[in-house]
Phi, psi and omega in degrees: 000137175237140179238121177274121180248011182260012179255125185300121173081356181223163172233123178257131183239132178219164176282119183294340178279344179227070186298335179274357181283186182291159176237148172265136182246128179235149170292155179301321181291322178295320179296318179298316178298318178301311179297323178297316179296323177295314184296317184267001174080017182260008179286119179254108179239000000 
């Protein structure tokens, strides 16, 4: 997985094994919340 953090206000995530494939786009704040939930164990999937 690769995460582009050089785009203003968004985070683009793609499969590093398929760089020409699709990317998921998240707002910076949504990405931060996602990482926080992973870190503190509150992600419910």
